[in-house]
GUMIMI-997627 format. One record per residue (C-alpha): residue number from 1; residue in one letter; chain; x, y, z. Coordinates in steps of 0.05 Angstrom, whole numbers, always signed. Each point is the difference from the previous one (the first is absolute). Example, Ala and Ser with C-alpha at 12.3 -4.5 7.8 and 13.67 -1.06 7.14 Angstrom:
<rec n="1" res="a" chain="A" u="+246" v="-90" w="+156"/>
<rec n="2" res="s" chain="A" u="+27" v="+69" w="-13"/>
// end
This chain:
<rec n="1" res="x" chain="A" u="+3" v="-1" w="-3"/>
<rec n="2" res="x" chain="A" u="+44" v="+57" w="-22"/>
<rec n="3" res="x" chain="A" u="-48" v="+56" w="+27"/>
<rec n="4" res="x" chain="A" u="-5" v="-30" w="+68"/>
<rec n="5" res="x" chain="A" u="+42" v="+32" w="+49"/>
<rec n="6" res="x" chain="A" u="-24" v="-24" w="+75"/>
<rec n="7" res="x" chain="A" u="+4" v="+77" w="+26"/>
<rec n="8" res="x" chain="A" u="-64" v="+11" w="+2"/>
<rec n="9" res="x" chain="A" u="+6" v="+64" w="+52"/>
<rec n="10" res="x" chain="A" u="+74" v="+23" w="-5"/>
<rec n="11" res="x" chain="A" u="+23" v="+38" w="-52"/>
<rec n="12" res="x" chain="A" u="+67" v="+47" w="+5"/>
<rec n="13" res="x" chain="A" u="+20" v="+73" w="-17"/>
<rec n="14" res="x" chain="A" u="+85" v="+5" w="-21"/>
<rec n="15" res="x" chain="A" u="-10" v="+70" w="-13"/>
<rec n="16" res="x" chain="A" u="-37" v="+19" w="+72"/>
<rec n="17" res="x" chain="A" u="+33" v="-59" w="+48"/>
<rec n="18" res="x" chain="A" u="-65" v="-18" w="+31"/>
<rec n="19" res="x" chain="A" u="-37" v="-56" w="-7"/>
<rec n="20" res="x" chain="A" u="-82" v="+7" w="-22"/>
<rec n="21" res="x" chain="A" u="-48" v="-52" w="+34"/>
<rec n="22" res="x" chain="A" u="-44" v="-29" w="-59"/>
<rec n="23" res="x" chain="A" u="+25" v="+16" w="-68"/>
<rec n="24" res="x" chain="A" u="-67" v="-19" w="-36"/>
<rec n="25" res="x" chain="A" u="+45" v="-5" w="-64"/>
<rec n="26" res="x" chain="A" u="+29" v="-58" w="+32"/>
<rec n="27" res="x" chain="A" u="-51" v="-32" w="+18"/>
<rec n="28" res="x" chain="A" u="-29" v="+15" w="-64"/>
<rec n="29" res="x" chain="A" u="+56" v="-44" w="-41"/>
<rec n="30" res="x" chain="A" u="-19" v="-47" w="+46"/>
<rec n="31" res="x" chain="A" u="-72" v="-13" w="+0"/>
<rec n="32" res="x" chain="A" u="-1" v="+14" w="-84"/>
<rec n="33" res="x" chain="A" u="+60" v="-73" w="-3"/>
<rec n="34" res="x" chain="A" u="-54" v="-31" w="+51"/>
<rec n="35" res="x" chain="A" u="-49" v="+8" w="-50"/>
<rec n="36" res="x" chain="A" u="+42" v="-9" w="-59"/>
<rec n="37" res="x" chain="A" u="+10" v="-63" w="+7"/>
<rec n="38" res="x" chain="A" u="-62" v="-10" w="+22"/>
<rec n="39" res="x" chain="A" u="-14" v="+14" w="-79"/>
<rec n="40" res="x" chain="A" u="+51" v="-43" w="-17"/>
<rec n="41" res="x" chain="A" u="+26" v="+62" w="-48"/>
<rec n="42" res="x" chain="A" u="+15" v="+60" w="-38"/>
<rec n="43" res="x" chain="A" u="-15" v="+42" w="-50"/>
<rec n="44" res="x" chain="A" u="+76" v="+5" w="-25"/>
<rec n="45" res="x" chain="A" u="-13" v="-79" w="-8"/>
<rec n="46" res="x" chain="A" u="-28" v="-3" w="-53"/>
<rec n="47" res="x" chain="A" u="+17" v="+35" w="-87"/>
<rec n="48" res="x" chain="A" u="-40" v="+54" w="+16"/>
<rec n="49" res="x" chain="A" u="-82" v="+20" w="-23"/>
<rec n="50" res="x" chain="A" u="-17" v="+51" w="-43"/>
<rec n="51" res="x" chain="A" u="-62" v="+33" w="+21"/>
<rec n="52" res="x" chain="A" u="-50" v="-34" w="-46"/>
<rec n="53" res="x" chain="A" u="+30" v="-65" w="+29"/>
<rec n="54" res="x" chain="A" u="-16" v="+19" w="+64"/>
<rec n="55" res="x" chain="A" u="-65" v="+17" w="-4"/>
<rec n="56" res="x" chain="A" u="-11" v="-63" w="-44"/>
<rec n="57" res="x" chain="A" u="+26" v="-49" w="+53"/>
<rec n="58" res="x" chain="A" u="-9" v="+40" w="+70"/>
<rec n="59" res="x" chain="A" u="-60" v="+52" w="-4"/>
<rec n="60" res="x" chain="A" u="-52" v="-36" w="-33"/>
<rec n="61" res="x" chain="A" u="-38" v="-28" w="+58"/>
<rec n="62" res="x" chain="A" u="-80" v="+28" w="+6"/>
<rec n="63" res="x" chain="A" u="+22" v="+47" w="+58"/>
<rec n="64" res="x" chain="A" u="+57" v="+21" w="+2"/>
<rec n="65" res="x" chain="A" u="+80" v="-19" w="+8"/>
<rec n="66" res="x" chain="A" u="+52" v="-7" w="+43"/>
<rec n="67" res="x" chain="A" u="+56" v="+40" w="-10"/>
<rec n="68" res="x" chain="A" u="+58" v="-29" w="+42"/>
<rec n="69" res="x" chain="A" u="+57" v="-16" w="-38"/>
<rec n="70" res="x" chain="A" u="-12" v="-62" w="-52"/>
<rec n="71" res="x" chain="A" u="+56" v="-37" w="-41"/>
<rec n="72" res="x" chain="A" u="+25" v="+43" w="-59"/>
<rec n="73" res="x" chain="A" u="-51" v="+62" w="+26"/>
<rec n="74" res="x" chain="A" u="+60" v="+67" w="+5"/>
<rec n="75" res="x" chain="A" u="-52" v="+44" w="+45"/>
<rec n="76" res="x" chain="A" u="-34" v="-22" w="+53"/>
<rec n="77" res="x" chain="A" u="-26" v="+9" w="+72"/>
<rec n="78" res="x" chain="A" u="+45" v="-17" w="+48"/>
<rec n="79" res="x" chain="A" u="-44" v="-45" w="+47"/>
<rec n="80" res="x" chain="A" u="+19" v="-5" w="+62"/>
<rec n="81" res="x" chain="A" u="-56" v="-46" w="+19"/>
<rec n="82" res="x" chain="A" u="+7" v="-77" w="+24"/>
<rec n="83" res="x" chain="A" u="-71" v="-13" w="-47"/>
<rec n="84" res="x" chain="A" u="-52" v="-65" w="+9"/>
<rec n="85" res="x" chain="A" u="-58" v="-4" w="-51"/>
<rec n="86" res="x" chain="A" u="-57" v="-36" w="-15"/>
<rec n="87" res="x" chain="A" u="-15" v="-31" w="-74"/>
<rec n="88" res="x" chain="A" u="-49" v="+37" w="-12"/>
<rec n="89" res="x" chain="A" u="+35" v="+71" w="+23"/>
<rec n="90" res="x" chain="A" u="+60" v="-11" w="-42"/>
<rec n="91" res="x" chain="A" u="-45" v="-19" w="-67"/>
<rec n="92" res="x" chain="A" u="-28" v="+76" w="+5"/>
<rec n="93" res="x" chain="A" u="+76" v="+34" w="+25"/>
<rec n="94" res="x" chain="A" u="+46" v="-48" w="-45"/>
<rec n="95" res="x" chain="A" u="+40" v="-9" w="+58"/>
<rec n="96" res="x" chain="A" u="+50" v="-52" w="+0"/>
<rec n="97" res="x" chain="A" u="-10" v="-72" w="+1"/>
<rec n="98" res="x" chain="A" u="+51" v="-10" w="+60"/>
<rec n="99" res="x" chain="A" u="-54" v="+46" w="+35"/>
<rec n="100" res="x" chain="A" u="-57" v="-52" w="+1"/>
<rec n="101" res="x" chain="A" u="-24" v="-56" w="+54"/>
<rec n="102" res="x" chain="A" u="-50" v="-35" w="+10"/>
<rec n="103" res="x" chain="A" u="+12" v="-9" w="+69"/>
<rec n="104" res="x" chain="A" u="-13" v="+96" w="+12"/>
<rec n="105" res="x" chain="A" u="-66" v="-7" w="+31"/>
<rec n="106" res="x" chain="A" u="-50" v="+38" w="+27"/>
<rec n="107" res="x" chain="A" u="+24" v="+60" w="-52"/>
<rec n="108" res="x" chain="A" u="+19" v="+14" w="-59"/>
<rec n="109" res="x" chain="A" u="+67" v="+29" w="+4"/>
<rec n="110" res="x" chain="A" u="+53" v="+19" w="+61"/>
<rec n="111" res="x" chain="A" u="+45" v="+44" w="-15"/>
<rec n="112" res="x" chain="A" u="+61" v="-3" w="+64"/>
<rec n="113" res="x" chain="A" u="+50" v="+61" w="+25"/>
<rec n="114" res="x" chain="A" u="+25" v="+38" w="+48"/>
<rec n="115" res="x" chain="A" u="-23" v="+72" w="+11"/>
<rec n="116" res="x" chain="A" u="+35" v="+60" w="+26"/>
<rec n="117" res="x" chain="A" u="-26" v="+47" w="+55"/>
<rec n="118" res="x" chain="A" u="-16" v="+67" w="-28"/>
<rec n="119" res="x" chain="A" u="+63" v="+44" w="+40"/>
<rec n="120" res="x" chain="A" u="+59" v="-23" w="+12"/>
<rec n="121" res="x" chain="A" u="+21" v="+12" w="+90"/>
<rec n="122" res="x" chain="A" u="+64" v="+22" w="+12"/>
<rec n="123" res="x" chain="A" u="+46" v="+6" w="+65"/>
<rec n="124" res="x" chain="A" u="+6" v="-69" w="+25"/>
<rec n="125" res="x" chain="A" u="+46" v="-14" w="+59"/>
<rec n="126" res="x" chain="A" u="+17" v="+78" w="-4"/>
<rec n="127" res="x" chain="A" u="+37" v="-6" w="-58"/>
<rec n="128" res="x" chain="A" u="-45" v="+58" w="-49"/>
<rec n="129" res="x" chain="A" u="+29" v="-40" w="-64"/>
<rec n="130" res="x" chain="A" u="-27" v="-66" w="+25"/>
<rec n="131" res="x" chain="A" u="-74" v="-2" w="-41"/>
<rec n="132" res="x" chain="A" u="-49" v="-57" w="-6"/>
<rec n="133" res="x" chain="A" u="-74" v="-14" w="-48"/>
<rec n="134" res="x" chain="A" u="-35" v="-48" w="+30"/>
<rec n="135" res="x" chain="A" u="-13" v="-57" w="-51"/>
<rec n="136" res="x" chain="A" u="-59" v="-51" w="-10"/>
<rec n="137" res="x" chain="A" u="-25" v="-57" w="-27"/>
<rec n="138" res="x" chain="A" u="-54" v="+14" w="-57"/>
<rec n="139" res="x" chain="A" u="-41" v="-38" w="-25"/>
<rec n="140" res="x" chain="A" u="-53" v="+28" w="-57"/>
<rec n="141" res="x" chain="A" u="-63" v="-52" w="-13"/>
<rec n="142" res="x" chain="A" u="-43" v="+6" w="-71"/>
<rec n="143" res="x" chain="A" u="-65" v="-30" w="+22"/>
<rec n="144" res="x" chain="A" u="-68" v="-12" w="-40"/>
<rec n="145" res="x" chain="A" u="-50" v="+52" w="+13"/>
<rec n="146" res="x" chain="A" u="-58" v="-41" w="-2"/>
<rec n="147" res="x" chain="A" u="+47" v="-29" w="+72"/>
<rec n="148" res="x" chain="A" u="-42" v="+17" w="+50"/>
<rec n="149" res="x" chain="A" u="+40" v="+14" w="+62"/>
<rec n="150" res="x" chain="A" u="-22" v="+38" w="+76"/>
<rec n="151" res="x" chain="A" u="+13" v="+75" w="-7"/>
<rec n="152" res="x" chain="A" u="-11" v="+55" w="+46"/>
<rec n="153" res="x" chain="A" u="-15" v="+54" w="-49"/>
<rec n="154" res="x" chain="A" u="-30" v="+7" w="-73"/>
<rec n="155" res="x" chain="A" u="+73" v="+46" w="-13"/>
<rec n="156" res="x" chain="A" u="+25" v="-27" w="-81"/>
<rec n="157" res="x" chain="A" u="+65" v="+32" w="+24"/>
<rec n="158" res="x" chain="A" u="+29" v="+4" w="+61"/>
<rec n="159" res="x" chain="A" u="+81" v="+19" w="+9"/>
<rec n="160" res="x" chain="A" u="-1" v="+2" w="+88"/>
<rec n="161" res="x" chain="A" u="+74" v="-8" w="-1"/>
<rec n="162" res="x" chain="A" u="+15" v="+69" w="-14"/>
<rec n="163" res="x" chain="A" u="+70" v="-19" w="+45"/>
<rec n="164" res="x" chain="A" u="+33" v="-50" w="-60"/>
<rec n="165" res="x" chain="A" u="-6" v="+75" w="-40"/>
<rec n="166" res="x" chain="A" u="+46" v="+39" w="-11"/>
<rec n="167" res="x" chain="A" u="-18" v="+65" w="-1"/>
<rec n="168" res="x" chain="A" u="+16" v="+55" w="+29"/>
<rec n="169" res="x" chain="A" u="-60" v="+4" w="+55"/>
<rec n="170" res="x" chain="A" u="+58" v="-55" w="+47"/>
<rec n="171" res="x" chain="A" u="+34" v="+61" w="+6"/>
<rec n="172" res="x" chain="A" u="-59" v="+22" w="+46"/>
<rec n="173" res="x" chain="A" u="-7" v="-18" w="+66"/>
<rec n="174" res="x" chain="A" u="-55" v="-7" w="+30"/>
<rec n="175" res="x" chain="A" u="-30" v="+31" w="+79"/>
<rec n="176" res="x" chain="A" u="-70" v="-23" w="+7"/>
<rec n="177" res="x" chain="A" u="-17" v="-60" w="+46"/>
<rec n="178" res="x" chain="A" u="+7" v="-63" w="-43"/>
<rec n="179" res="x" chain="A" u="-75" v="-10" w="+21"/>
<rec n="180" res="x" chain="A" u="-19" v="+57" w="-46"/>
<rec n="181" res="x" chain="A" u="+45" v="-19" w="-60"/>
<rec n="182" res="x" chain="A" u="-17" v="-93" w="+3"/>
<rec n="183" res="x" chain="A" u="-46" v="-9" w="-57"/>
<rec n="184" res="x" chain="A" u="-37" v="-61" w="+36"/>
<rec n="185" res="x" chain="A" u="-4" v="+53" w="+65"/>
<rec n="186" res="x" chain="A" u="-66" v="+38" w="-39"/>
<rec n="187" res="x" chain="A" u="+49" v="+64" w="-23"/>
<rec n="188" res="x" chain="A" u="-45" v="+28" w="-62"/>
<rec n="189" res="x" chain="A" u="+59" v="+28" w="-36"/>
<rec n="190" res="x" chain="A" u="+36" v="-65" w="-3"/>
<rec n="191" res="x" chain="A" u="-72" v="-39" w="-12"/>
<rec n="192" res="x" chain="A" u="-45" v="+61" w="-46"/>
<rec n="193" res="x" chain="A" u="+61" v="-5" w="-50"/>
<rec n="194" res="x" chain="A" u="-5" v="-38" w="-55"/>
<rec n="195" res="x" chain="A" u="+55" v="-55" w="-10"/>
<rec n="196" res="x" chain="A" u="+18" v="+11" w="+86"/>
<rec n="197" res="x" chain="A" u="-53" v="-60" w="+13"/>
<rec n="198" res="x" chain="A" u="+34" v="-69" w="-10"/>
<rec n="199" res="x" chain="A" u="-51" v="-57" w="-40"/>
<rec n="200" res="x" chain="A" u="+23" v="-59" w="+51"/>
<rec n="201" res="x" chain="A" u="+3" v="-1" w="+74"/>
<rec n="202" res="x" chain="A" u="+68" v="+19" w="+13"/>
<rec n="203" res="x" chain="A" u="+46" v="-62" w="+24"/>
<rec n="204" res="x" chain="A" u="-58" v="-42" w="-30"/>
<rec n="205" res="x" chain="A" u="+61" v="-21" w="-46"/>
<rec n="206" res="x" chain="A" u="+69" v="-50" w="-7"/>
<rec n="207" res="x" chain="A" u="+42" v="-45" w="-14"/>
<rec n="208" res="x" chain="A" u="-2" v="-69" w="+42"/>
<rec n="209" res="x" chain="A" u="+40" v="-70" w="-4"/>
<rec n="210" res="x" chain="A" u="-49" v="-63" w="-2"/>
<rec n="211" res="x" chain="A" u="-3" v="-73" w="+7"/>
<rec n="212" res="x" chain="A" u="-62" v="-41" w="-48"/>
<rec n="213" res="x" chain="A" u="-41" v="+55" w="+38"/>
<rec n="214" res="x" chain="A" u="+3" v="+29" w="+50"/>
<rec n="215" res="x" chain="A" u="+59" v="+65" w="+23"/>
<rec n="216" res="x" chain="A" u="+59" v="-27" w="+23"/>
<rec n="217" res="x" chain="A" u="+24" v="+71" w="+18"/>
<rec n="218" res="x" chain="A" u="-13" v="+64" w="-30"/>
<rec n="219" res="x" chain="A" u="+57" v="+49" w="-34"/>
<rec n="220" res="x" chain="A" u="-17" v="+63" w="+4"/>
<rec n="221" res="x" chain="A" u="-69" v="+48" w="-5"/>
<rec n="222" res="x" chain="A" u="-12" v="+40" w="-58"/>
<rec n="223" res="x" chain="A" u="-14" v="+65" w="-17"/>
<rec n="224" res="x" chain="A" u="-56" v="+21" w="-44"/>
<rec n="225" res="x" chain="A" u="+54" v="+55" w="-44"/>
<rec n="226" res="x" chain="A" u="-44" v="+13" w="-57"/>
<rec n="227" res="x" chain="A" u="-60" v="-21" w="-34"/>
<rec n="228" res="x" chain="A" u="-29" v="+19" w="-66"/>
<rec n="229" res="x" chain="A" u="-72" v="-35" w="-24"/>
<rec n="230" res="x" chain="A" u="+12" v="-25" w="-69"/>
<rec n="231" res="x" chain="A" u="+66" v="+24" w="-15"/>
<rec n="232" res="x" chain="A" u="+3" v="-44" w="-58"/>
<rec n="233" res="x" chain="A" u="-60" v="-16" w="-25"/>
<rec n="234" res="x" chain="A" u="-38" v="-48" w="+27"/>
<rec n="235" res="x" chain="A" u="+48" v="-6" w="+65"/>
<rec n="236" res="x" chain="A" u="+4" v="+26" w="+60"/>
<rec n="237" res="x" chain="A" u="+69" v="+21" w="+34"/>
<rec n="238" res="x" chain="A" u="+15" v="+4" w="+72"/>
<rec n="239" res="x" chain="A" u="+80" v="+13" w="+23"/>
<rec n="240" res="x" chain="A" u="+30" v="-28" w="+76"/>
<rec n="241" res="x" chain="A" u="+56" v="+13" w="+32"/>
<rec n="242" res="x" chain="A" u="+32" v="-28" w="+50"/>
<rec n="243" res="x" chain="A" u="+66" v="+0" w="+47"/>
<rec n="244" res="x" chain="A" u="+63" v="-39" w="-24"/>
<rec n="245" res="x" chain="A" u="+24" v="-66" w="+49"/>
<rec n="246" res="x" chain="A" u="-66" v="-34" w="+8"/>
<rec n="247" res="x" chain="A" u="+40" v="-59" w="-28"/>
<rec n="248" res="x" chain="A" u="+58" v="+5" w="+44"/>
<rec n="249" res="x" chain="A" u="-26" v="-22" w="+68"/>
<rec n="250" res="x" chain="A" u="+28" v="-58" w="+19"/>
<rec n="251" res="x" chain="A" u="-69" v="-51" w="+36"/>
<rec n="252" res="x" chain="A" u="-25" v="+4" w="-77"/>
<rec n="253" res="x" chain="A" u="+66" v="-40" w="-34"/>
<rec n="254" res="x" chain="A" u="-2" v="-38" w="+48"/>
<rec n="255" res="x" chain="A" u="-67" v="-13" w="-14"/>
<rec n="256" res="x" chain="A" u="+16" v="-29" w="-80"/>
<rec n="257" res="x" chain="A" u="-59" v="+42" w="-25"/>
<rec n="258" res="x" chain="A" u="+2" v="+3" w="-80"/>
<rec n="259" res="x" chain="A" u="-55" v="+30" w="-16"/>
<rec n="260" res="x" chain="A" u="-26" v="+83" w="+9"/>
<rec n="261" res="x" chain="A" u="-81" v="+27" w="-24"/>
<rec n="262" res="x" chain="A" u="-17" v="+71" w="-6"/>
<rec n="263" res="x" chain="A" u="-66" v="-3" w="+53"/>
<rec n="264" res="x" chain="A" u="-45" v="+54" w="+13"/>
<rec n="265" res="x" chain="A" u="-32" v="-8" w="+55"/>
<rec n="266" res="x" chain="A" u="-85" v="+9" w="+16"/>
<rec n="267" res="x" chain="A" u="-15" v="+60" w="+34"/>
<rec n="268" res="x" chain="A" u="-19" v="-31" w="+69"/>
<rec n="269" res="x" chain="A" u="+67" v="-56" w="-7"/>
<rec n="270" res="x" chain="A" u="+43" v="+29" w="+57"/>
<rec n="271" res="x" chain="A" u="+67" v="-34" w="-17"/>
<rec n="272" res="x" chain="A" u="+30" v="-50" w="-53"/>
<rec n="273" res="x" chain="A" u="+40" v="-45" w="+36"/>
<rec n="274" res="x" chain="A" u="-20" v="-88" w="+9"/>
<rec n="275" res="x" chain="A" u="-63" v="+22" w="-40"/>
<rec n="276" res="x" chain="A" u="-27" v="-29" w="-66"/>
<rec n="277" res="x" chain="A" u="+0" v="+19" w="-57"/>
<rec n="278" res="x" chain="A" u="-70" v="-19" w="-21"/>
<rec n="279" res="x" chain="A" u="-9" v="+61" w="+61"/>
<rec n="280" res="x" chain="A" u="+27" v="+62" w="-36"/>
<rec n="281" res="x" chain="A" u="-47" v="+43" w="-50"/>
<rec n="282" res="x" chain="A" u="+54" v="-12" w="-64"/>
<rec n="283" res="x" chain="A" u="+66" v="-29" w="-8"/>
<rec n="284" res="x" chain="A" u="+53" v="+5" w="-55"/>
<rec n="285" res="x" chain="A" u="+46" v="-62" w="-6"/>
<rec n="286" res="x" chain="A" u="+66" v="+16" w="-28"/>
<rec n="287" res="x" chain="A" u="+51" v="-49" w="-32"/>
<rec n="288" res="x" chain="A" u="+56" v="-28" w="+39"/>
<rec n="289" res="x" chain="A" u="+52" v="+26" w="-38"/>
<rec n="290" res="x" chain="A" u="-27" v="+75" w="-1"/>
<rec n="291" res="x" chain="A" u="-6" v="-3" w="+80"/>
<rec n="292" res="x" chain="A" u="+73" v="-25" w="-3"/>
<rec n="293" res="x" chain="A" u="+31" v="+54" w="-30"/>
<rec n="294" res="x" chain="A" u="-46" v="+64" w="+42"/>
<rec n="295" res="x" chain="A" u="+24" v="-52" w="+52"/>
<rec n="296" res="x" chain="A" u="+72" v="+7" w="-5"/>
<rec n="297" res="x" chain="A" u="+2" v="+76" w="-19"/>
<rec n="298" res="x" chain="A" u="-37" v="+7" w="+58"/>
<rec n="299" res="x" chain="A" u="+58" v="-30" w="+41"/>
<rec n="300" res="x" chain="A" u="+51" v="+33" w="-43"/>
<rec n="301" res="x" chain="A" u="-40" v="+61" w="+26"/>
<rec n="302" res="x" chain="A" u="-1" v="-13" w="+70"/>
<rec n="303" res="x" chain="A" u="+73" v="-16" w="+7"/>
<rec n="304" res="x" chain="A" u="+21" v="+59" w="-32"/>
<rec n="305" res="x" chain="A" u="-40" v="+39" w="+40"/>
<rec n="306" res="x" chain="A" u="+28" v="-27" w="+64"/>
<rec n="307" res="x" chain="A" u="+62" v="+17" w="-28"/>
<rec n="308" res="x" chain="A" u="-17" v="+59" w="-4"/>
<rec n="309" res="x" chain="A" u="-32" v="+12" w="+75"/>
<rec n="310" res="x" chain="A" u="+76" v="-25" w="+26"/>
<rec n="311" res="x" chain="A" u="+35" v="+52" w="-53"/>
<rec n="312" res="x" chain="A" u="-46" v="+64" w="+28"/>
<rec n="313" res="x" chain="A" u="-2" v="-8" w="+70"/>
<rec n="314" res="x" chain="A" u="+53" v="+18" w="+46"/>
<rec n="315" res="x" chain="A" u="+35" v="-53" w="+20"/>
<rec n="316" res="x" chain="A" u="-25" v="+6" w="+83"/>
<rec n="317" res="x" chain="A" u="-72" v="-2" w="-30"/>
<rec n="318" res="x" chain="A" u="+19" v="-78" w="-35"/>
<rec n="319" res="x" chain="A" u="+27" v="-31" w="+53"/>
// end
């Protein structure tokens, strides 16, 4: 993997003589290398095609086409996602056949990547040059509009996780009491704005490890990052984000869990651990090769985060 650096969180500036924490370009190079290994080829591997040849071969599907790298394409959109899609979705959008897996159930497409929180924070360990930006595992899900899931609002568009967007708003602090700005505590300014309402009950999504038909380990809760009704014709879209390190618990390792699924709990169902899959409002089954790559990437991020803490905090705080 030529693009891999395995130094996701750090970048050196020789001119400044300082160390910047979480270099985006370094992490981006590693993630792109990982995902290109999934695709299994690079565009430069085949003889260049003309625009007409590209259109004839890759852009003749009914609803659209995949603009990422394909053999022979000179111009393409960089793909930093790990994809798994249904055969139907692939046929409508000319997705690479390598993305198709019949073991994907409960959704038409799932794209995994890492999200960066909207603002970078500096001054860790008392050093103003030590800067960090939270990285979160993200799942983007396309599912058929006819699928009826339990929702808590009729909104057609939701982007409640504003802290994940790169906005100047992050430079403006808030002196209001916490209970006045939380949307789930009745603050009208938050609840009445279009796009501010959650589509689904908060914290009702999760990634869990299962054996047979029962949850044996809750890997991570997932928060609603964005919802768009019919982002594509006939397909609703929901983006979820969680926290890194969910796969690193040694107790889960001892359980030998191999299968991981995305779940949506019923509104009145507390917790996931030990529950039958039939108890959930919806389950998205993921192929093992897909979750193996998610698991590897999460562990690597978590390990680098621990190294970051050890490098950044003063020695007396790490003893």
